[in-house]
DRENMITOR-608769 format. One record per atom (N, C-alpha, C, CB): residue number from 1; atom name; x, y, z. Coordinates in steps of 0.001 Angstrom, whole numbers. Glycine has a CB too. Layout:
! DRENMITOR-608769
   pos   site         x         y         z
   NUM     CA         X         Y         Z
...
! end
This chain:
! DRENMITOR-608769
   pos   site         x         y         z
     1      N    134652    103028     58032
     1     CA    133790    104154     58281
     1      C    134539    105122     59170
     1     CB    132453    103715     58918
     2      N    134743    106321     58697
     2     CA    135537    107308     59410
     2      C    134665    108534     59666
     2     CB    136821    107687     58607
     3      N    134061    108612     60863
     3     CA    133198    109737     61197
     3      C    133907    110612     62199
     3     CB    131837    109260     61751
     4      N    133678    111872     62111
     4     CA    134266    112816     63044
     4      C    133542    112717     64378
     4     CB    134204    114257     62489
     5      N    134227    112979     65490
     5     CA    133603    112880     66815
     5      C    132375    113784     66968
     5     CB    134620    113228     67884
     6      N    132383    114965     66366
     6     CA    131228    115860     66523
     6      C    130003    115307     65815
     6     CB    131552    117257     65984
     7      N    130193    114615     64682
     7     CA    129083    114020     63957
     7      C    128507    112862     64765
     7     CB    129535    113542     62558
     8      N    129392    112058     65362
     8     CA    128953    110938     66191
     8      C    128187    111459     67410
     8     CB    130165    110078     66637
     9      N    128706    112485     68066
     9     CA    128047    113059     69239
     9      C    126685    113633     68863
     9     CB    128927    114149     69873
    10      N    126604    114311     67735
    10     CA    125331    114885     67299
    10      C    124333    113779     66983
    10     CB    125535    115791     66067
    11      N    124803    112722     66335
    11     CA    123940    111595     65997
    11      C    123425    110913     67261
    11     CB    124692    110587     65118
    12      N    124315    110718     68228
    12     CA    123939    110111     69497
    12      C    122948    110993     70251
    12     CB    125180    109856     70354
    13      N    123164    112294     70248
    13     CA    122257    113233     70909
    13      C    120877    113176     70278
    13     CB    122811    114662     70843
    14      N    120808    113149     68962
    14     CA    119526    113085     68261
    14      C    118801    111773     68586
    14     CB    119739    113219     66735
    15      N    119533    110673     68647
    15     CA    118932    109379     68972
    15      C    118364    109394     70384
    15     CB    119966    108249     68828
    16      N    119127    109918     71338
    16     CA    118669    109988     72731
    16      C    117444    110892     72867
    16     CB    119800    110498     73641
    17      N    117449    112014     72175
    17     CA    116296    112906     72221
    17      C    115051    112221     71671
    17     CB    116582    114187     71438
    18      N    115210    111474     70602
    18     CA    114076    110764     70015
    18      C    113517    109732     70986
    18     CB    114489    110086     68705
    19      N    114399    108993     71673
    19     CA    113967    107983     72637
    19      C    113249    108634     73803
    19     CB    115163    107168     73141
    20      N    113839    109669     74396
    20     CA    113237    110320     75556
    20      C    111938    111033     75204
    20     CB    114214    111306     76164
    21      N    111862    111631     74031
    21     CA    110619    112313     73668
    21      C    109511    111299     73415
    21     CB    110827    113199     72422
    22      N    109849    110126     72883
    22     CA    108852    109075     72695
    22      C    108329    108597     74048
    22     CB    109448    107894     71900
    23      N    109233    108406     75020
    23     CA    108810    107984     76359
    23      C    107967    109063     77023
    23     CB    110032    107655     77235
    24      N    108361    110302     76904
    24     CA    107601    111401     77502
    24      C    106228    111499     76874
    24     CB    108349    112727     77345
    25      N    106158    111299     75579
    25     CA    104872    111350     74883
    25      C    103974    110203     75357
    25     CB    105079    111279     73346
    26      N    104545    108999     75519
    26     CA    103770    107852     75991
    26      C    103272    108096     77409
    26     CB    104615    106565     75934
    27      N    104126    108651     78280
    27     CA    103709    108956     79646
    27      C    102629    110025     79637
    27     CB    104908    109414     80493
    28      N    102770    111004     78775
    28     CA    101792    112068     78676
    28      C    100443    111521     78203
    28     CB    102290    113160     77728
    29      N    100456    110623     77240
    29     CA     99219    110022     76758
    29      C     98568    109174     77847
    29     CB     99488    109171     75514
    30      N     99387    108430     78594
    30     CA     98864    107623     79691
    30      C     98245    108519     80760
    30     CB     99977    106750     80301
    31      N     98912    109609     81087
    31     CA     98389    110563     82059
    31      C     97056    111123     81567
    31     CB     99404    111708     82305
    32      N     96986    111470     80305
    32     CA     95769    112050     79738
    32      C     94617    111050     79779
    32     CB     96018    112510     78295
    33      N     94907    109776     79448
    33     CA     93856    108747     79514
    33      C     93343    108609     80937
    33     CB     94384    107385     79004
    34      N     94247    108596     81919
    34     CA     93850    108507     83323
    34      C     93033    109709     83756
    34     CB     95073    108374     84207
    35      N     93460    110882     83335
    35     CA     92737    112110     83665
    35      C     91333    112071     83065
    35     CB     93507    113351     83155
    36      N     91241    111683     81796
    36     CA     89941    111604     81126
    36      C     89024    110592     81810
    36     CB     90124    111231     79650
    37      N     89584    109424     82206
    37     CA     88769    108409     82878
    37      C     88272    108935     84219
    37     CB     89574    107105     83079
    38      N     89113    109616     84953
    38     CA     88706    110202     86231
    38      C     87607    111226     86041
    38     CB     89896    110844     86927
    39      N     87720    112023     85010
    39     CA     86686    113026     84713
    39      C     85361    112341     84381
    39     CB     87128    113936     83537
    40      N     85422    111287     83546
    40     CA     84192    110564     83189
    40      C     83558    109923     84421
    40     CB     84490    109486     82128
    41      N     84393    109330     85297
    41     CA     83871    108710     86513
    41      C     83191    109740     87402
    41     CB     84995    108012     87283
    42      N     83804    110908     87544
    42     CA     83215    111973     88357
    42      C     81918    112482     87772
    42     CB     84186    113118     88504
    43      N     81883    112652     86468
    43     CA     80663    113119     85814
    43      C     79549    112090     85949
    43     CB     80928    113420     84335
    44      N     79895    110810     85832
    44     CA     78889    109757     85989
    44      C     78359    109733     87418
    44     CB     79480    108383     85617
    45      N     79237    109879     88387
    45     CA     78796    109904     89791
    45      C     77866    111074     90039
    45     CB     80002    109982     90741
    46      N     78182    112232     89476
    46     CA     77326    113406     89654
    46      C     75972    113193     88984
    46     CB     78009    114663     89083
    47      N     75965    112598     87805
    47     CA     74696    112371     87121
    47      C     73886    111290     87831
    47     CB     74937    111978     85657
    48      N     74539    110293     88390
    48     CA     73833    109266     89158
    48      C     73178    109898     90373
    48     CB     74795    108135     89589
    49      N     73877    110826     90998
    49     CA     73357    111503     92172
    49      C     72094    112282     91824
    49     CB     74414    112437     92765
    50      N     72057    112867     90647
    50     CA     70911    113664     90230
    50      C     69745    112799     89745
    50     CB     71326    114623     89137
    51      N     69998    111559     89358
    51     CA     68964    110719     88754
    51      C     68047    110039     89753
    51     CB     69600    109684     87911
    52      N     68449    109898     90966
    52     CA     67568    109209     91895
    52      C     68294    108751     93131
    52     CB     66924    108038     91228
    53      N     67651    107882     93883
    53     CA     68227    107459     95161
    53      C     69501    106650     94979
    53     CB     67218    106646     95943
    54      N     70357    106774     95938
    54     CA     71582    105988     95953
    54      C     71616    105194     97243
    54     CB     72841    106892     95816
    55      N     72445    104175     97285
    55     CA     72564    103325     98458
    55      C     73389    104047     99522
    55     CB     73206    101963     98090
    56      N     72832    104123    100720
    56     CA     73543    104701    101862
    56      C     73621    103612    102931
    56     CB     72821    106010    102411
    57      N     74818    103217    103296
    57     CA     75018    102170    104298
    57      C     74936    102792    105684
    57     CB     76385    101448    104096
    58      N     74006    102315    106500
    58     CA     73869    102828    107860
    58      C     74653    101978    108851
    58     CB     72398    102878    108264
    59      N     74594    100663    108711
    59     CA     75342     99735    109568
    59      C     75765     98539    108741
    59     CB     74493     99283    110794
    60      N     76910     97987    109070
    60     CA     77360     96752    108429
    60      C     78296     96038    109389
    60     CB     78067     97039    107059
    61      N     77914     94813    109740
    61     CA     78715     94019    110674
    61      C     79022     92680    110016
    61     CB     77971     93818    112042
    62      N     80287     92303    110101
    62     CA     80743     91049    109500
    62      C     81372     90206    110596
    62     CB     81758     91304    108331
    63      N     80921     88961    110732
    63     CA     81503     88097    111745
    63      C     80662     86882    112025
    63     CB     81712     88854    113004
    64      N     80807     86365    113268
    64     CA     80151     85128    113661
    64      C     79650     85236    115092
    64     CB     81105     83935    113512
    65      N     78384     84867    115296
    65     CA     77851     84841    116665
    65      C     78530     83735    117474
    65     CB     76311     84631    116651
    66      N     78721     82568    116848
    66     CA     79365     81448    117539
    66      C     80802     81778    117915
    66     CB     79333     80196    116666
    67      N     81497     82471    117005
    67     CA     82897     82817    117245
    67      C     83047     84035    118137
    67     CB     83603     83060    115937
    68      N     81916     84714    118387
    68     CA     81931     85844    119305
    68      C     82625     87085    118781
    68     CB     82573     85439    120557
    69      N     82813     87193    117488
    69     CA     83505     88368    116977
    69      C     82864     88944    115729
    69     CB     84928     88031    116691
    70      N     82721     90250    115725
    70     CA     82228     90986    114569
    70      C     83145     92174    114338
    70     CB     80751     91446    114770
    71      N     83222     92637    113112
    71     CA     83944     93874    112826
    71      C     83017     94810    112061
    71     CB     85249     93595    112015
    72      N     83325     96074    112121
    72     CA     82533     97120    111470
    72      C     82967     97217    110013
    72     CB     82699     98499    112198
    73      N     82030     96964    109079
    73     CA     82343     96955    107650
    73      C     81650     98087    106899
    73     CB     81949     95625    107043
    74      N     81010     99002    107612
    74     CA     80222    100058    106961
    74      C     81051    100887    105984
    74     CB     79614    100972    108009
    75      N     82192    101377    106438
    75     CA     82998    102260    105578
    75      C     83488    101556    104321
    75     CB     84192    102797    106352
    76      N     83960    100324    104464
    76     CA     84489     99634    103272
    76      C     83374     99329    102277
    76     CB     85205     98325    103676
    77      N     82180     99007    102764
    77     CA     81071     98731    101850
    77      C     80596    100020    101189
    77     CB     79905     98053    102598
    78      N     80491    101106    101958
    78     CA     80055    102370    101359
    78      C     81046    102833    100302
    78     CB     79888    103452    102438
    79      N     82337    102633    100551
    79     CA     83355    102988     99562
    79      C     83163    102167     98285
    79     CB     84774    102764    100139
    80      N     82859    100894     98443
    80     CA     82660    100020     97282
    80      C     81378    100391     96524
    80     CB     82603     98544     97728
    81      N     80332    100755     97243
    81     CA     79058    101118     96633
    81      C     79160    102454     95919
    81     CB     77956    101168     97685
    82      N     79844    103423     96524
    82     CA     79959    104751     95924
    82      C     78608    105424     95809
    82     CB     80610    104663     94554
    83      N     78309    105947     94629
    83     CA     77040    106646     94372
    83      C     76042    105774     93616
    83     CB     77297    107925     93584
    84      N     76307    104498     93549
    84     CA     75466    103627     92727
    84      C     74107    103317     93368
    84     CB     76198    102335     92450
    85      N     73217    102850     92528
    85     CA     71882    102427     92967
    85      C     71805    100915     93082
    85     CB     70807    102934     91999
    86      N     72824    100228     92620
    86     CA     72876     98769     92681
    86      C     74325     98359     92880
    86     CB     72277     98116     91389
    87      N     74547     97426     93787
    87     CA     75914     96950     94016
    87      C     75882     95499     94466
    87     CB     76639     97827     95067
    88      N     76819     94724     93967
    88     CA     77032     93352     94415
    88      C     78286     93349     95270
    88     CB     77158     92352     93203
    89      N     78133     92989     96534
    89     CA     79237     93013     97489
    89      C     79700     91589     97757
    89     CB     78818     93711     98809
    90      N     80990     91318     97513
    90     CA     81552     90006     97837
    90      C     81745     89941     99348
    90     CB     82909     89753     97078
    91      N     81181     88934     99988
    91     CA     81245     88797    101442
    91      C     82457     87955    101799
    91     CB     79942     88160    102009
    92      N     83422     88603    102458
    92     CA     84633     87900    102858
    92      C     85485     88749    103777
    92     CB     85435     87493    101639
    93      N     86615     88203    104177
    93     CA     87495     88857    105146
    93      C     88079     90175    104648
    93     CB     88615     87931    105512
    94      N     88013     90434    103332
    94     CA     88552     91691    102813
    94      C     87704     92888    103239
    94     CB     88643     91636    101290
    95      N     86508     92651    103745
    95     CA     85651     93755    104183
    95      C     86251     94496    105375
    95     CB     84262     93232    104544
    96      N     86708     93745    106392
    96     CA     87271     94402    107579
    96      C     88156     93467    108396
    96     CB     86152     94937    108458
    97      N     88642     92412    107790
    97     CA     89503     91473    108505
    97      C     88749     90198    108859
    97     CB     90063     92121    109773
    98      N     89378     89362    109671
    98     CA     88770     88099    110104
    98      C     88501     88179    111602
    98     CB     89693     86875    109767
    99      N     87288     88573    111987
    99     CA     86994     88783    113398
    99      C     86730     87497    114190
    99     CB     85816     89680    113519
   100      N     86547     86373    113511
   100     CA     86253     85107    114193
   100      C     86939     83979    113446
   100     CB     84716     84854    114286
   101      N     88249     83856    113647
   101     CA     89020     82851    112917
   101      C     88521     81450    113238
   101     CB     90512     82970    113250
   102      N     88380     80667    112172
   102     CA     87943     79287    112326
   102      C     86432     79112    112333
   102     CB     88503     78731    113580
   103      N     85692     80196    112295
   103     CA     84229     80125    112284
   103      C     83701     80664    110963
   103     CB     83626     80917    113473
   104      N     82567     80100    110536
   104     CA     81917     80598    109325
   104      C     81227     81916    109665
   104     CB     80892     79553    108752
   105      N     81445     82930    108864
   105     CA     80959     84271    109151
   105      C     79835     84674    108189
   105     CB     82109     85276    109070
   106      N     79172     85778    108523
   106     CA     78151     86350    107645
   106      C     78173     87867    107785
   106     CB     76737     85782    107982
   107      N     77551     88520    106829
   107     CA     77486     89979    106787
   107      C     76043     90408    106986
   107     CB     78050     90534    105446
   108      N     75839     91347    107886
   108     CA     74527     91941    108114
   108      C     74631     93425    107790
   108     CB     74035     91710    109588
   109      N     73739     93911    106943
   109     CA     73786     95305    106499
   109      C     72418     95953    106687
   109     CB     74233     95397    105016
   110      N     72432     97158    107212
   110     CA     71236     98000    107211
   110      C     71561     99184    106318
   110     CB     70818     98461    108679
   111      N     70719     99389    105309
   111     CA     70961    100459    104342
   111      C     69644    101116    103977
   111     CB     71666     99918    103076
   112      N     69750    102241    103323
   112     CA     68563    102910    102815
   112      C     68889    103474    101440
   112     CB     68083    104033    103787
   113      N     67847    103813    100728
   113     CA     67988    104418     99411
   113      C     67682    105900     99561
   113     CB     67044    103737     98352
   114      N     68733    106696     99706
   114     CA     68630    108131     99968
   114      C     67739    108375    101176
   114     CB     68079    108877     98732
   115      N     66524    108913    100977
   115     CA     65663    109271    102104
   115      C     64609    108229    102435
   115     CB     64990    110564    101822
   116      N     64692    107028    101887
   116     CA     63670    106007    102127
   116      C     63859    105350    103502
   116     CB     63713    104936    101016
   117      N     62944    104465    103842
   117     CA     63037    103708    105082
   117      C     64200    102711    104989
   117     CB     61700    102971    105378
   118      N     64846    102417    106108
   118     CA     65959    101458    106087
   118      C     65514    100061    105661
   118     CB     66610    101388    107461
   119      N     66410     99365    104994
   119     CA     66205     97966    104599
   119      C     67335     97146    105202
   119     CB     66159     97803    103031
   120      N     67113     95866    105351
   120     CA     68143     94966    105879
   120      C     68472     93907    104836
   120     CB     67678     94301    107207
   121      N     69725     93502    104857
   121     CA     70163     92421    103966
   121      C     71282     91674    104675
   121     CB     70640     92972    102562
   122      N     71385     90398    104396
   122     CA     72494     89621    104952
   122      C     72852     88497    104009
   122     CB     72140     89063    106342
   123      N     74095     88039    104147
   123     CA     74591     86973    103285
   123      C     75741     86265    103993
   123     CB     75047     87533    101904
   124      N     75906     84965    103719
   124     CA     77010     84218    104336
   124      C     78353     84527    103675
   124     CB     76733     82717    104259
   125      N     79402     84187    104385
   125     CA     80766     84345    103872
   125      C     80907     83604    102535
   125     CB     81810     83814    104904
   126      N     81735     84148    101667
   126     CA     82014     83587    100333
   126      C     80788     83575     99422
   126     CB     82546     82174    100471
   127      N     79898     84545     99613
   127     CA     78761     84705     98710
   127      C     78740     86162     98256
   127     CB     77402     84300     99406
   128      N     77714     86523     97517
   128     CA     77578     87891     97029
   128      C     76277     88470     97580
   128     CB     77600     87940     95464
   129      N     76376     89636     98189
   129     CA     75208     90338     98719
   129      C     74764     91385     97718
   129     CB     75517     90990    100091
   130      N     73499     91317     97331
   130     CA     72933     92237     96355
   130      C     72231     93387     97088
   130     CB     71943     91498     95407
   131      N     72716     94603     96897
   131     CA     72085     95791     97450
   131      C     71556     96613     96276
   131     CB     73090     96624     98334
   132      N     70313     97094     96390
   132     CA     69764     97853     95270
   132      C     68697     98836     95733
   132     CB     69183     96908     94227
   133      N     68566     99894     94977
   133     CA     67514    100896     95155
   133      C     66674    100864     93884
   133     CB     68109    102350     95432
   134      N     65391    100712     94035
   134     CA     64511    100653     92865
   134      C     64073    102028     92437
   134     CB     63296     99798     93152
! end
């Protein structure tokens, strides 16, 4: 097989362009899917906000009375709840750390549903706390 260098270079250039354009197209499609999902999530949050009450966390403390340590978990729980009317929160050290090492801990939450009266809920470590607005 006797090919001229310019033909080989052109063939190699075309092959490289095909590979890079395929990768760019795949990245572009992935970006578009992510953008579309973000848009759908935002639209759903806005529509949830318009449909009724949402969970608002007023206080959340995770820890142990015996161990003498609690940490503030309000922000992490509110972030997890978002704009929803129902949320299942896993109770564990991922909420705000381990404030009482070696002791069994629990989560105490005071929340309300938009403008309603506050409600209280609590659950032990390694369980699921159900928060909901009817």
